[in-house]
DRENDO-1510 file (C-alpha; in Angstrom, 1 decimal, always signed):
<recs>
REC; n; res; u; v; w
REC; 1; MET; -16.2; +39.1; -124.2 .
REC; 2; GLY; -15.4; +41.7; -127.0 .
REC; 3; PRO; -13.5; +44.9; -126.6 .
REC; 4; ASP; -16.7; +47.0; -126.6 .
REC; 5; ALA; -18.5; +45.0; -124.0 .
REC; 6; GLN; -15.4; +45.0; -121.8 .
REC; 7; SER; -15.1; +48.7; -122.1 .
REC; 8; ARG; -18.9; +49.1; -121.2 .
REC; 9; GLY; -18.3; +47.0; -118.3 .
REC; 10; GLU; -15.5; +48.9; -116.9 .
REC; 11; ARG; -17.4; +52.1; -117.3 .
REC; 12; PHE; -20.3; +50.7; -115.4 .
REC; 13; THR; -18.1; +49.5; -112.6 .
REC; 14; ALA; -16.5; +52.9; -112.3 .
REC; 15; VAL; -19.6; +54.8; -112.3 .
REC; 16; THR; -21.3; +52.5; -109.8 .
REC; 17; THR; -18.2; +52.8; -107.4 .
REC; 18; GLY; -18.2; +56.5; -107.8 .
REC; 19; VAL; -22.1; +56.6; -106.8 .
REC; 20; LEU; -21.4; +54.4; -103.8 .
REC; 21; VAL; -18.5; +56.5; -102.6 .
REC; 22; ALA; -20.7; +59.6; -103.0 .
REC; 23; LEU; -23.4; +58.2; -101.1 .
REC; 24; LEU; -21.4; +56.8; -98.0 .
REC; 25; PRO; -21.1; +60.1; -96.1 .
REC; 26; LEU; -24.9; +60.5; -96.3 .
REC; 27; LEU; -25.5; +57.0; -95.2 .
REC; 28; ALA; -23.2; +57.6; -92.2 .
REC; 29; ILE; -25.1; +60.6; -91.0 .
REC; 30; SER; -28.4; +58.7; -91.0 .
REC; 31; GLY; -29.7; +56.9; -87.8 .
REC; 32; ASP; -29.0; +53.6; -89.4 .
REC; 33; ALA; -25.5; +54.3; -90.2 .
REC; 34; LEU; -23.4; +51.8; -92.2 .
REC; 35; ILE; -20.3; +53.1; -90.9 .
REC; 36; ASP; -19.4; +53.2; -87.2 .
REC; 37; PRO; -18.9; +56.8; -86.2 .
REC; 38; ALA; -15.7; +55.7; -84.3 .
REC; 39; THR; -14.0; +53.9; -87.2 .
REC; 40; GLY; -15.4; +55.5; -90.5 .
REC; 41; PRO; -13.3; +57.3; -93.1 .
REC; 42; ALA; -12.0; +60.7; -91.6 .
REC; 43; ARG; -9.7; +63.4; -92.6 .
REC; 44; ALA; -6.1; +63.7; -91.3 .
REC; 45; ALA; -6.3; +65.2; -87.7 .
REC; 46; PRO; -4.6; +68.6; -87.6 .
REC; 47; GLU; -1.9; +69.7; -85.2 .
REC; 48; LEU; -3.8; +70.7; -82.1 .
REC; 49; PRO; -2.7; +73.2; -79.5 .
REC; 50; PRO; -1.3; +71.5; -76.4 .
REC; 51; ASP; -3.7; +70.4; -73.7 .
REC; 52; VAL; -6.9; +71.1; -75.6 .
REC; 53; GLY; -9.9; +69.6; -73.6 .
REC; 54; THR; -12.0; +66.8; -74.7 .
REC; 55; ASN; -14.6; +69.5; -75.7 .
REC; 56; GLY; -12.1; +71.6; -77.8 .
REC; 57; ARG; -11.6; +74.3; -75.0 .
REC; 58; LEU; -8.2; +75.8; -74.7 .
REC; 59; PRO; -6.4; +75.5; -71.3 .
REC; 60; VAL; -7.4; +77.9; -68.7 .
REC; 61; ASP; -4.6; +76.9; -66.2 .
REC; 62; ASP; -1.2; +75.2; -66.6 .
REC; 63; ARG; -1.8; +73.2; -63.4 .
REC; 64; LEU; -3.8; +72.7; -60.4 .
REC; 65; SER; -2.8; +75.0; -57.7 .
REC; 66; PRO; -1.4; +73.7; -54.3 .
REC; 67; LYS; -4.1; +75.2; -52.4 .
REC; 68; PHE; -6.7; +73.2; -54.4 .
REC; 69; LEU; -4.9; +70.0; -54.2 .
REC; 70; ASP; -4.8; +70.6; -50.4 .
REC; 71; GLU; -8.6; +71.0; -50.4 .
REC; 72; VAL; -8.9; +67.8; -52.3 .
REC; 73; ARG; -6.4; +65.9; -50.3 .
REC; 74; THR; -8.1; +66.7; -47.0 .
REC; 75; GLU; -11.4; +66.0; -48.3 .
REC; 76; GLN; -12.7; +69.6; -47.7 .
REC; 77; ASP; -16.1; +70.6; -49.1 .
REC; 78; LEU; -15.0; +71.9; -52.5 .
REC; 79; ALA; -18.3; +73.5; -53.1 .
REC; 80; ALA; -17.8; +75.7; -50.0 .
REC; 81; HIS; -15.1; +77.6; -51.8 .
REC; 82; ALA; -16.8; +77.4; -55.3 .
REC; 83; GLU; -17.9; +80.4; -57.4 .
REC; 84; PRO; -21.7; +80.9; -57.6 .
REC; 85; ALA; -22.0; +78.9; -60.8 .
REC; 86; ASP; -20.3; +75.9; -59.3 .
REC; 87; ARG; -22.3; +75.7; -56.1 .
REC; 88; VAL; -24.5; +72.5; -55.6 .
REC; 89; PRO; -27.8; +72.7; -53.8 .
REC; 90; ALA; -28.2; +70.7; -50.7 .
REC; 91; GLY; -30.1; +67.4; -50.4 .
REC; 92; PRO; -30.6; +64.5; -52.9 .
REC; 93; LEU; -30.2; +65.3; -56.4 .
REC; 94; GLY; -32.1; +64.0; -59.3 .
REC; 95; ILE; -30.7; +62.4; -62.4 .
REC; 96; PRO; -32.9; +61.2; -65.3 .
REC; 97; ALA; -33.2; +57.4; -64.8 .
REC; 98; PRO; -31.7; +56.4; -68.1 .
REC; 99; VAL; -28.8; +58.7; -67.7 .
REC; 100; LEU; -28.1; +57.5; -64.3 .
REC; 101; ALA; -28.2; +53.8; -65.6 .
REC; 102; ALA; -25.7; +54.9; -68.2 .
REC; 103; TYR; -23.3; +56.3; -65.6 .
REC; 104; GLN; -23.6; +53.3; -63.3 .
REC; 105; ARG; -23.3; +50.8; -66.2 .
REC; 106; ALA; -20.0; +52.5; -67.3 .
REC; 107; GLU; -18.7; +52.1; -63.8 .
REC; 108; ARG; -19.5; +48.5; -63.8 .
REC; 109; THR; -18.0; +47.9; -67.2 .
REC; 110; LEU; -14.7; +49.6; -66.1 .
REC; 111; ALA; -14.7; +47.7; -62.8 .
REC; 112; ARG; -14.3; +44.7; -65.1 .
REC; 113; THR; -12.1; +46.0; -67.8 .
REC; 114; ASP; -9.8; +48.3; -65.7 .
REC; 115; PRO; -10.2; +47.4; -62.2 .
REC; 116; GLY; -7.2; +49.3; -61.0 .
REC; 117; CYS; -8.8; +52.6; -62.2 .
REC; 118; GLY; -11.5; +52.7; -59.5 .
REC; 119; LEU; -13.7; +55.2; -61.1 .
REC; 120; HIS; -17.1; +56.0; -59.4 .
REC; 121; TRP; -20.1; +56.7; -61.5 .
REC; 122; SER; -20.7; +60.0; -59.6 .
REC; 123; VAL; -17.7; +61.5; -61.5 .
REC; 124; LEU; -19.2; +60.8; -64.8 .
REC; 125; ALA; -22.4; +62.4; -63.5 .
REC; 126; GLY; -20.5; +65.5; -62.4 .
REC; 127; ILE; -19.2; +65.7; -65.9 .
REC; 128; GLY; -22.5; +64.9; -67.5 .
REC; 129; ARG; -24.2; +67.7; -65.4 .
REC; 130; ILE; -21.9; +70.3; -66.5 .
REC; 131; GLU; -21.4; +69.3; -70.2 .
REC; 132; SER; -25.1; +68.8; -71.1 .
REC; 133; ASN; -27.3; +68.8; -68.0 .
REC; 134; HIS; -27.5; +65.0; -68.3 .
REC; 135; ALA; -28.4; +64.9; -71.9 .
REC; 136; ARG; -30.8; +67.9; -71.7 .
REC; 137; SER; -32.7; +66.2; -68.8 .
REC; 138; GLY; -32.8; +62.9; -70.4 .
REC; 139; ARG; -34.2; +63.8; -73.9 .
REC; 140; LEU; -33.3; +60.3; -75.3 .
REC; 141; ASP; -34.8; +57.9; -77.7 .
REC; 142; VAL; -35.5; +54.3; -76.8 .
REC; 143; ASN; -31.8; +53.2; -77.2 .
REC; 144; GLY; -30.3; +56.1; -75.3 .
REC; 145; ARG; -29.5; +58.4; -78.1 .
REC; 146; THR; -30.2; +62.1; -77.8 .
REC; 147; LEU; -33.4; +63.1; -79.7 .
REC; 148; SER; -31.4; +65.9; -81.3 .
REC; 149; PRO; -27.7; +66.4; -81.6 .
REC; 150; ILE; -26.1; +68.2; -78.5 .
REC; 151; LEU; -23.3; +70.3; -80.2 .
REC; 152; GLY; -20.6; +72.6; -78.7 .
REC; 153; PRO; -19.7; +75.8; -80.5 .
REC; 154; GLN; -17.9; +75.9; -83.7 .
REC; 155; LEU; -14.1; +75.3; -83.0 .
REC; 156; ALA; -13.0; +78.2; -85.3 .
REC; 157; GLY; -10.6; +79.8; -82.8 .
REC; 158; GLY; -12.9; +82.0; -80.9 .
REC; 159; PRO; -12.4; +83.1; -77.2 .
REC; 160; GLY; -11.3; +80.1; -75.1 .
REC; 161; VAL; -11.7; +77.5; -77.9 .
REC; 162; ALA; -9.2; +75.9; -80.3 .
REC; 163; ALA; -9.3; +76.4; -84.1 .
REC; 164; ILE; -9.8; +72.7; -85.4 .
REC; 165; ARG; -10.8; +72.4; -89.0 .
REC; 166; ASP; -13.2; +69.7; -89.9 .
REC; 167; THR; -11.7; +66.1; -89.3 .
REC; 168; ASP; -14.8; +63.9; -89.7 .
REC; 169; GLY; -16.4; +65.1; -92.9 .
REC; 170; GLY; -19.3; +66.4; -90.8 .
REC; 171; ARG; -20.4; +62.8; -90.0 .
REC; 172; LEU; -20.5; +63.5; -86.1 .
REC; 173; ASP; -21.1; +67.1; -85.8 .
REC; 174; GLY; -22.9; +68.0; -89.1 .
REC; 175; ASP; -20.1; +70.6; -89.9 .
REC; 176; ARG; -17.9; +70.2; -92.8 .
REC; 177; ALA; -15.9; +73.5; -92.1 .
REC; 178; TRP; -14.9; +73.1; -88.5 .
REC; 179; ASP; -15.1; +70.5; -85.8 .
REC; 180; ARG; -17.5; +70.8; -82.9 .
REC; 181; ALA; -17.8; +68.9; -79.5 .
REC; 182; VAL; -20.8; +66.4; -79.7 .
REC; 183; GLY; -23.0; +64.4; -77.5 .
REC; 184; PRO; -23.9; +64.4; -73.9 .
REC; 185; MET; -20.3; +64.2; -72.7 .
REC; 186; GLN; -19.0; +66.7; -75.4 .
REC; 187; PHE; -16.2; +65.0; -77.3 .
REC; 188; ILE; -14.5; +66.5; -80.3 .
REC; 189; PRO; -14.3; +64.0; -83.2 .
REC; 190; SER; -10.6; +63.5; -82.9 .
REC; 191; THR; -10.8; +62.6; -79.2 .
REC; 192; TRP; -13.8; +60.4; -79.9 .
REC; 193; ARG; -11.9; +58.3; -82.5 .
REC; 194; SER; -9.3; +57.6; -79.7 .
REC; 195; HIS; -11.7; +56.6; -76.9 .
REC; 196; ALA; -15.0; +55.6; -78.6 .
REC; 197; ALA; -16.9; +52.9; -76.8 .
REC; 198; ASP; -19.9; +50.7; -77.0 .
REC; 199; GLY; -21.5; +51.3; -73.8 .
REC; 200; ASN; -24.9; +49.4; -74.6 .
REC; 201; GLY; -23.8; +46.5; -76.5 .
REC; 202; ASP; -25.4; +47.3; -79.8 .
REC; 203; GLY; -22.4; +46.9; -81.9 .
REC; 204; THR; -22.1; +50.7; -82.6 .
REC; 205; ARG; -20.0; +53.5; -81.0 .
REC; 206; ASP; -21.9; +56.5; -81.1 .
REC; 207; PRO; -21.0; +59.8; -79.3 .
REC; 208; HIS; -24.6; +60.9; -79.3 .
REC; 209; ASN; -25.6; +57.8; -77.3 .
REC; 210; VAL; -25.5; +58.4; -73.5 .
REC; 211; PHE; -24.3; +54.8; -72.7 .
REC; 212; ASP; -21.5; +54.9; -75.4 .
REC; 213; ALA; -20.5; +58.5; -74.3 .
REC; 214; SER; -20.4; +57.7; -70.7 .
REC; 215; LEU; -18.3; +54.7; -71.1 .
REC; 216; ALA; -16.0; +56.7; -73.4 .
REC; 217; SER; -15.6; +59.3; -70.8 .
REC; 218; GLY; -14.8; +56.9; -68.2 .
REC; 219; GLN; -12.2; +55.2; -70.4 .
REC; 220; TYR; -10.6; +58.7; -71.1 .
REC; 221; LEU; -10.4; +59.5; -67.4 .
REC; 222; CYS; -8.7; +56.0; -66.8 .
REC; 223; SER; -6.4; +56.3; -69.6 .
REC; 224; GLY; -3.7; +58.1; -67.5 .
REC; 225; GLY; -3.3; +55.0; -65.5 .
REC; 226; GLY; -4.1; +56.5; -62.2 .
REC; 227; ASN; -5.9; +55.2; -59.2 .
REC; 228; LEU; -9.0; +57.3; -59.1 .
REC; 229; ARG; -10.0; +56.3; -55.7 .
REC; 230; ASP; -7.2; +58.6; -54.6 .
REC; 231; ARG; -8.6; +62.1; -54.6 .
REC; 232; THR; -5.6; +63.9; -56.0 .
REC; 233; GLN; -5.2; +61.4; -58.8 .
REC; 234; LEU; -8.9; +61.8; -59.5 .
REC; 235; ALA; -8.5; +65.6; -59.7 .
REC; 236; ALA; -5.5; +65.1; -62.2 .
REC; 237; ALA; -7.7; +62.9; -64.3 .
REC; 238; VAL; -10.5; +65.5; -64.6 .
REC; 239; PHE; -8.0; +68.2; -65.2 .
REC; 240; ARG; -6.8; +66.3; -68.3 .
REC; 241; TYR; -10.3; +66.2; -69.4 .
REC; 242; ASN; -10.5; +70.0; -69.3 .
REC; 243; HIS; -7.5; +72.1; -68.1 .
REC; 244; SER; -9.3; +74.3; -65.9 .
REC; 245; GLU; -9.2; +74.3; -62.0 .
REC; 246; SER; -12.7; +75.8; -61.9 .
REC; 247; TYR; -13.9; +73.0; -64.2 .
REC; 248; VAL; -12.3; +70.4; -61.8 .
REC; 249; ARG; -13.8; +72.0; -58.7 .
REC; 250; SER; -17.4; +72.1; -60.3 .
REC; 251; VAL; -17.0; +68.4; -61.5 .
REC; 252; LEU; -16.0; +67.1; -58.1 .
REC; 253; SER; -18.4; +69.3; -56.2 .
REC; 254; TRP; -21.3; +67.7; -58.3 .
REC; 255; ALA; -19.7; +64.2; -57.9 .
REC; 256; ASP; -19.4; +64.6; -54.1 .
REC; 257; ALA; -23.1; +65.6; -54.0 .
REC; 258; TYR; -24.3; +62.8; -56.2 .
REC; 259; ALA; -22.3; +60.3; -54.3 .
REC; 260; ARG; -23.9; +61.5; -51.1 .
REC; 261; GLY; -27.4; +61.1; -52.5 .
REC; 262; ALA; -28.8; +60.8; -56.0 .
REC; 263; ALA; -32.4; +59.8; -56.9 .
REC; 264; ALA; -33.4; +58.5; -60.5 .
REC; 265; GLY; -35.9; +61.0; -61.9 .
REC; 266; PRO; -38.2; +61.0; -64.9 .
REC; 267; ALA; -36.7; +61.5; -68.4 .
REC; 268; SER; -38.2; +63.9; -70.8 .
REC; 269; GLY; -37.6; +61.6; -74.0 .
REC; 270; ARG; -38.8; +58.2; -75.0 .
REC; 271; PHE; -36.3; +56.0; -73.4 .
REC; 272; GLN; -37.8; +52.7; -72.0 .
REC; 273; ALA; -35.9; +51.3; -69.0 .
REC; 274; ALA; -36.9; +47.8; -69.3 .
REC; 275; SER; -35.0; +44.5; -70.0 .
REC; 276; GLY; -34.6; +43.7; -73.7 .
REC; 277; VAL; -34.9; +47.3; -75.0 .
REC; 278; PRO; -33.2; +47.5; -78.3 .
REC; 279; GLY; -29.8; +49.0; -77.9 .
REC; 280; LEU; -29.6; +48.1; -74.2 .
REC; 281; ARG; -28.3; +44.6; -73.9 .
REC; 282; ARG; -27.7; +43.2; -70.5 .
</recs>
């Protein structure tokens, strides 16, 4: 090959590589992403304030109060002493069928992979109820992905939220300036990278998918090494999720109510609860 041909070849390779690099972020945002959202290129994570919640909220409380832990330990009705916003209606509670399936599937998976944790699906239901009202009442596609992104507020340091500049190039939250919590269980991108999960066996870890997000949420709760069959250890795990006693009370109140009686209700999306549905492998 002559010098001119070699030079042209090197220029072509450089241009082609540059085009592909420029396209990768766009491809990663599409539904058929070539990059797993959990493992794709990301910017260096910033120094976060201590005890930032999974959703980017700043801590409200330093610790759970002895009075609250006594309520938990003696299995008192937490909802009886809750603020009005935390109170749970009496009787069986409905959860959209595909979302309930995601919570229960996550429990079964963790029973195999981390049997010492002992997480019950109702705790995930409590978190899902608070964070996104069960993926906006089950607005999901056939694979369990939300029909539109569920995004928390921009984490620009406003009241109660951390200041977290963009760490994912906008791949997960669509924001290239600041991070935002994403998905039905509301993970900030940096927390998602640490706890991402493939909950439906489709080979992709996607925080916008209710099966993936539910399993990741369970893995996060179990990551402290506690036995979550013990009520005080469970309360501590939920407190790590979000440092707020009011939040823990609300989660456990809903979890207790769902454990007493939950019914699978209709979803408002296009999910098909049938064997062999793409993205839900048994």
